[in-house]
C-alpha positions in Angstrom: -46.8 84.4 55.3 -46.7 84.3 59.1 -47.9 81.1 60.7 -50.0 81.0 63.8 -47.1 79.7 65.8 -44.8 82.5 64.6 -47.6 85.1 65.3 -48.0 83.7 68.9 -44.3 83.8 69.5 -44.2 87.4 68.2 -47.2 88.4 70.4 -45.5 86.8 73.5 -42.2 88.6 72.8 -44.1 91.9 72.3 -46.0 91.4 75.6 -42.7 90.6 77.4 -41.2 93.9 76.0 -44.2 95.9 77.2 -44.1 94.3 80.6 -40.4 95.0 81.0 -40.8 98.6 79.8 -43.6 99.2 82.4 -41.5 97.7 85.2 -38.6 100.0 84.2 -41.0 103.0 84.2 -42.3 102.2 87.7 -38.8 101.5 89.0 -37.6 104.9 87.7 -40.8 106.6 89.1 -39.8 105.1 92.5 -36.2 106.3 92.0 -35.0 102.7 92.5 -31.9 101.1 91.0 -32.0 97.5 89.8 -29.8 96.5 92.8 -32.4 98.0 95.1 -35.2 96.2 93.4 -33.3 93.0 93.6 -32.8 93.5 97.3 -36.5 94.3 97.8 -37.7 91.3 95.8 -35.0 88.8 96.7 -34.6 88.2 93.0 -31.2 88.4 91.2 -30.0 91.6 89.5 -29.3 89.7 86.2 -32.9 88.2 86.2 -34.5 91.7 86.8 -32.3 93.1 84.0 -33.5 90.4 81.6 -37.1 91.0 82.8 -36.9 94.7 82.0 -35.5 93.9 78.5 -38.3 91.5 77.8 -36.0 88.5 77.9 -37.5 86.7 80.9 -41.0 85.3 81.6 -41.9 85.8 85.3 -44.2 83.4 87.2 -47.2 85.0 89.0 -45.4 84.7 92.3 -42.4 86.5 90.9 -44.7 89.2 89.3 -46.3 89.6 92.7 -42.9 90.2 94.4 -42.0 92.8 91.8 -45.4 94.5 92.1 -45.2 94.7 95.9 -41.7 96.2 95.7 -42.9 98.7 93.1 -46.0 99.5 95.2 -48.4 98.4 92.5 -50.5 95.3 91.6 -49.8 92.4 89.3 -53.0 93.3 87.6 -51.5 96.7 86.6 -48.4 94.9 85.3 -50.4 92.3 83.3 -52.6 95.1 81.9 -49.4 96.9 80.6 -48.2 93.6 79.1 -51.6 93.1 77.3 -51.5 96.5 75.7 -51.1 96.8 71.9 -47.7 97.9 70.5 -49.3 100.9 68.8 -50.7 104.0 70.6 -53.2 102.9 73.3 -56.7 102.8 72.0 -58.5 106.1 72.2 -61.7 104.3 73.2 -61.7 101.1 75.2 -64.8 99.2 76.1 -65.3 96.5 78.7 -68.5 94.5 79.2 -70.0 93.5 82.5 -69.7 89.7 81.8 -65.9 89.9 81.7 -64.1 87.6 84.2 -62.5 89.0 87.3 -59.0 87.8 88.1 -57.6 86.8 91.5 -54.2 88.3 91.2 -52.8 87.0 94.5 -52.0 90.5 95.6 -54.9 91.9 97.4 -57.4 89.7 99.2 -60.0 90.2 96.4 -60.5 89.5 92.7 -60.4 92.4 90.3 -60.4 93.3 86.7 -58.6 96.1 85.0 -60.8 98.5 83.0 -58.1 100.1 80.9 -55.1 98.4 79.5 -51.6 99.7 78.8 -49.7 102.5 80.4 -52.4 105.1 81.0 -52.6 108.3 83.2 -55.0 106.4 85.4 -55.7 102.7 86.2 -59.4 102.0 86.8 -60.2 98.6 88.4 -63.4 96.8 89.5 -62.8 95.1 92.8 -65.1 92.5 94.4 -64.7 91.1 97.8 -66.2 89.7 101.0 -63.2 89.9 103.3 -64.1 90.9 106.8 -60.6 91.3 108.2 -58.5 94.4 107.5 -55.5 92.4 106.2 -52.3 94.0 105.0 -52.1 97.8 104.3 -50.7 98.9 101.0 -48.8 102.1 100.1 -48.0 103.5 96.7 -46.8 106.9 95.5 -49.8 107.6 93.3 -53.2 109.1 94.4 -56.2 106.8 94.4 -60.0 107.1 94.3 -62.4 104.5 95.6 -66.2 104.5 94.8 -68.6 102.0 96.4 -70.7 100.4 93.7 -72.4 97.9 96.0 -72.3 96.8 99.6 -70.5 98.6 102.4 -66.9 98.8 103.3 -64.6 100.1 106.0 -61.6 101.9 104.5 -58.5 102.5 106.7 -56.5 105.4 105.3 -53.4 106.1 107.5 -55.2 104.9 110.6 -58.4 106.9 110.0 -61.2 104.3 109.5 -64.1 105.4 107.4 -67.4 103.5 106.7 -68.6 103.8 103.2 -71.9 102.6 101.7 -73.2 102.4 98.1 -72.6 105.7 96.3 -70.0 106.9 98.8 -66.4 107.5 97.8 -63.0 108.5 99.2 -59.9 110.0 97.5 -56.5 109.9 99.1 -53.1 111.1 98.3 -50.2 108.8 97.4 -47.9 107.7 100.2 -50.8 106.9 102.6 -51.2 103.3 103.9 -54.6 102.0 103.0 -56.8 98.9 103.1 -60.5 98.0 103.0 -62.8 95.3 104.1 -66.5 94.5 104.3 -68.4 96.5 106.9 -71.2 94.0 107.1 -69.7 90.6 106.3 -71.5 90.8 102.9 -70.0 91.1 99.5 -69.0 94.5 98.2 -68.0 95.9 94.8 -65.7 98.9 94.2 -64.5 101.1 91.4 -60.9 101.9 92.3 -59.0 104.4 90.1 -55.3 104.7 90.7 -53.2 107.5 89.3 -50.6 106.3 86.7 -46.9 106.4 87.6 -45.0 109.6 87.3 -43.1 109.7 84.1 -46.2 108.4 82.2 -46.6 109.3 78.6 -49.0 107.9 76.0 -47.2 105.5 73.7 
């Protein structure tokens, strides 16, 4: 009979393995070697090797460095770690009262709306930031739909103003960022394409 402590240890190990596998998938999708990832993150090659094999537990700041180097978000990495070992659920429900997480990556809190390695990563993003902040680039396409408020979206230097019900789709590889157009809060549905090489577990 498995004790609660043994089950917790098993679950933690399984999450570490899923996280490592997803980091490896993203690294391969970016055609990066471990040495290149080590250079980009200022982390050691042996540590990253252990991380990919599920033998290391990264801090949030370390996870952020890895996510930035792999052109993704810690939320996506955490969602991959939280996935079940078996095939990803065919139906996944999220309720409106679920907590948003400040992942320390973008300037705004967000919550993932699908866990695991999926062909797309939907996020709910809430913010009030009035400054443009840092632009982000990733290889995958992305779709942004404004649920509430108004935002300015800068895509490769082209600044668009979007209100409730408006949307924008942009190809991967384009620098992008968004901020409040009015100084008031906004809420977005952001759907990012999954990494190349994705396959359902």
